[in-house]
C-alpha positions in Angstrom: 102.7 -67.4 43.3 101.0 -68.0 39.9 103.2 -66.4 36.9 101.9 -64.3 33.7 103.4 -64.0 30.9 101.6 -61.1 28.2 102.4 -60.7 24.6 101.4 -57.5 23.1 101.0 -56.6 18.7 102.9 -55.2 16.8 104.0 -58.0 13.1 107.5 -58.4 12.5 108.4 -56.8 16.5 107.4 -60.2 17.9 110.3 -62.0 17.5 111.0 -58.9 20.9 109.2 -61.8 22.1 111.1 -64.1 21.5 114.2 -62.7 22.7 112.3 -62.0 26.4 111.4 -65.4 26.7 115.0 -67.2 25.7 116.2 -64.9 28.2 113.9 -64.8 31.1 115.1 -68.8 30.3 118.3 -68.0 31.0 119.2 -65.5 33.3 116.1 -66.8 36.1 114.5 -70.1 34.9 111.1 -68.2 35.1 108.6 -70.4 36.0 106.0 -69.3 33.3 102.1 -70.2 34.3 99.5 -68.6 32.0 99.6 -66.3 28.6 98.1 -64.3 26.6 98.8 -62.7 23.1 97.3 -60.5 20.9 99.0 -60.7 17.0 102.6 -61.4 17.2 102.3 -62.0 20.1 99.2 -64.9 20.1 101.8 -66.5 17.4 105.1 -66.3 19.6 102.4 -67.3 22.8 100.3 -70.0 21.6 104.0 -72.1 20.4 105.4 -71.1 24.3 103.0 -72.4 25.6 102.7 -75.9 23.3 105.9 -76.8 24.2 107.8 -74.1 26.9 111.7 -76.0 25.6 111.1 -75.7 21.8 113.7 -73.5 20.5 111.6 -70.5 19.2 114.0 -68.3 16.8 114.5 -71.4 14.8 110.9 -72.0 14.1 110.1 -68.7 13.4 113.5 -68.7 11.6 112.1 -71.6 9.1 108.8 -70.5 9.6 109.3 -67.4 7.8 112.5 -67.5 5.7 109.7 -70.8 3.7 106.9 -68.2 3.2 108.8 -65.2 2.9 107.9 -64.7 -1.1 104.3 -64.7 0.1 104.4 -63.0 3.1 106.6 -59.8 0.8 102.6 -59.5 -0.6 100.7 -58.2 1.5 103.8 -55.6 2.1 103.7 -54.9 -1.7 99.8 -54.8 -0.8 99.8 -52.3 1.1 103.0 -50.2 0.0 100.9 -50.1 -3.7 97.6 -48.4 -2.0 98.1 -44.9 -3.4 95.0 -43.7 -1.8 95.5 -44.1 2.0 92.0 -43.1 3.3 90.2 -45.7 1.0 93.1 -48.3 3.0 92.3 -47.3 6.6 88.6 -47.5 6.7 88.6 -50.4 4.6 86.2 -52.8 6.7 87.0 -55.7 4.5 91.0 -55.8 4.1 92.9 -56.8 1.0 93.2 -60.6 -0.1 95.8 -61.7 1.7 93.9 -63.8 3.8 96.0 -67.3 2.5 99.1 -66.1 3.0 99.4 -65.3 7.1 96.3 -68.8 7.1 99.1 -71.2 5.2 102.3 -69.8 6.8 100.6 -70.5 10.6 99.1 -74.2 9.5 102.7 -74.9 8.8 103.5 -73.5 12.6 100.2 -74.8 14.1 98.9 -77.9 11.8 95.3 -79.0 13.6 96.3 -78.7 17.9 93.9 -77.3 20.1 93.7 -75.4 22.9 93.7 -78.2 24.5 97.0 -79.7 23.4 98.9 -76.5 25.0 101.9 -77.7 28.2 100.8 -73.9 29.3 97.2 -72.5 29.5 96.5 -70.1 26.9 94.5 -67.1 26.2 94.3 -65.3 22.2 92.9 -61.9 22.2 91.1 -60.5 19.8 88.2 -58.1 18.7 84.5 -58.3 18.0 83.2 -55.6 15.0 80.3 -56.6 15.5 79.9 -55.3 18.6 83.4 -53.4 20.0 84.1 -56.3 22.0 87.2 -57.6 23.5 87.2 -61.4 23.1 88.9 -64.0 25.1 89.8 -68.0 23.5 91.0 -70.4 24.8 89.2 -74.2 23.6 89.1 -74.6 20.4 92.0 -74.7 17.0 94.6 -72.4 17.8 95.0 -71.9 13.9 91.9 -70.5 13.8 91.9 -67.8 17.0 96.0 -67.0 16.4 93.8 -65.9 12.7 92.0 -64.0 14.4 94.0 -62.4 16.7 96.6 -61.2 14.2 94.4 -60.4 12.0 95.4 -56.1 10.9 92.0 -54.1 10.1 93.0 -53.0 6.4 95.5 -55.4 6.1 93.4 -58.5 6.3 89.4 -59.8 6.4 87.6 -59.4 8.7 87.5 -63.6 10.2 84.0 -65.0 10.8 84.1 -67.6 13.7 81.0 -68.4 15.8 78.6 -65.7 14.8 81.8 -63.3 15.8 83.5 -60.6 13.4 86.8 -60.7 15.2 90.2 -58.9 14.3 93.7 -58.1 16.1 93.3 -58.1 19.8 95.9 -55.5 19.2 93.2 -52.6 18.1 91.8 -52.7 21.7 94.3 -54.8 23.9 97.6 -53.8 22.6 98.9 -56.0 25.5 96.4 -58.3 27.2 98.0 -58.2 30.4 94.8 -57.4 32.1 93.7 -61.2 31.0 96.0 -62.5 33.1 95.2 -60.6 35.9 91.2 -62.0 36.4 93.3 -65.7 35.3 94.1 -64.8 38.3 97.9 -63.9 38.0 99.7 -63.3 41.2 102.5 -61.6 39.1 102.5 -60.5 35.0 105.1 -59.7 33.0 104.4 -57.9 29.9 106.3 -57.3 26.1 105.1 -54.2 25.0 106.6 -54.2 20.9 104.1 -51.1 19.8 105.2 -48.5 18.1 103.3 -45.2 19.0 103.9 -42.4 16.4 103.2 -39.5 17.3 103.8 -36.9 15.0 104.6 -32.6 16.1 102.9 -31.6 12.2 99.9 -33.2 10.5 99.9 -33.3 6.7 96.1 -34.2 6.4 93.3 -35.5 8.2 94.2 -39.0 8.1 97.5 -38.2 10.4 95.0 -36.4 12.9 93.3 -39.8 13.0 95.8 -41.9 13.1 97.7 -39.7 16.2 94.4 -39.8 17.7 94.5 -43.7 17.6 98.0 -44.0 19.1 97.0 -41.8 21.7 94.6 -44.1 22.6 96.4 -47.2 22.6 98.8 -45.7 25.0 96.8 -44.6 27.4 95.8 -48.6 27.3 99.1 -49.4 28.4 99.1 -47.5 30.3 96.4 -49.2 32.1 98.2 -53.1 31.2 101.7 -51.6 32.9 100.0 -50.1 36.1 98.6 -53.8 36.6 102.2 -55.4 35.7 104.8 -56.4 37.5 107.3 -56.0 35.1 107.0 -54.1 31.9 109.4 -54.0 29.3 108.9 -52.2 26.0 110.3 -52.7 22.6 109.7 -49.8 20.3 111.9 -50.0 17.6 111.1 -48.1 14.3 109.9 -50.9 11.6 106.4 -51.2 10.0 104.6 -54.6 11.5 105.1 -56.2 8.1 108.8 -55.7 7.5 108.6 -59.5 7.8 112.4 -59.8 6.0 114.0 -57.8 10.0 113.1 -60.9 11.8 117.1 -61.7 13.0 118.0 -57.7 12.8 114.1 -57.7 15.8 115.9 -59.9 17.8 119.3 -59.6 18.3 117.7 -55.7 19.0 115.9 -56.8 21.7 117.9 -59.5 23.1 120.7 -56.6 23.8 117.9 -54.0 25.3 115.9 -56.7 27.8 119.5 -58.5 28.5 120.4 -55.5 30.8 117.3 -55.1 32.1 116.8 -58.0 33.0 118.1 -58.5 37.0 
């Protein structure tokens, strides 16, 4: 039996992935043979794949604390955007790539996919072709940086002739990748945050809602091919980095009551 773990996108809500992994270890010593991740799921998935015995929470907490003042600049930059339309449709994003890159460098250094103890696949999206891109070779930091490259928040990443952004744009929970790679049993963690409105103040909110429905439809597909599907949909914006402990504790409590 080949067990796969699919970790979805959702920024700081990625601490829910850490809670799930810890609970799977504690409650049933769950074996994981293959991992896929996009955005925050790529960060946590890569860490776990490199060292399954690593204390994930302590590692993530250390990096967040070391870089919190810089990471908060991302939040301030996003909040200071008065013209929301410009923010949403911008193809270049705001200049915060270096902040994320430096944080990821502290985690992954020069590690390569070949250093992983568990096979790992990072999911990203090519803006120029509209295709899902699956990365499983080369430097991990490049793949994770591309997978976590939230459109409008960061500059798209140019790698190998492709223009790459957040894999959550097309595959919020990458269970399909595990199925394609031969997983017999798939455990998925969905940390997306659907926000369906009953009333709309402007056209941008209509566009956002269409995107929310699109993501929800994709997630239903991924749920259908998952054997276990855990959802953490706490209403927190992805860039609320100071809330990492709150996210972990809430997810640990929620998943702890669900895992058999």
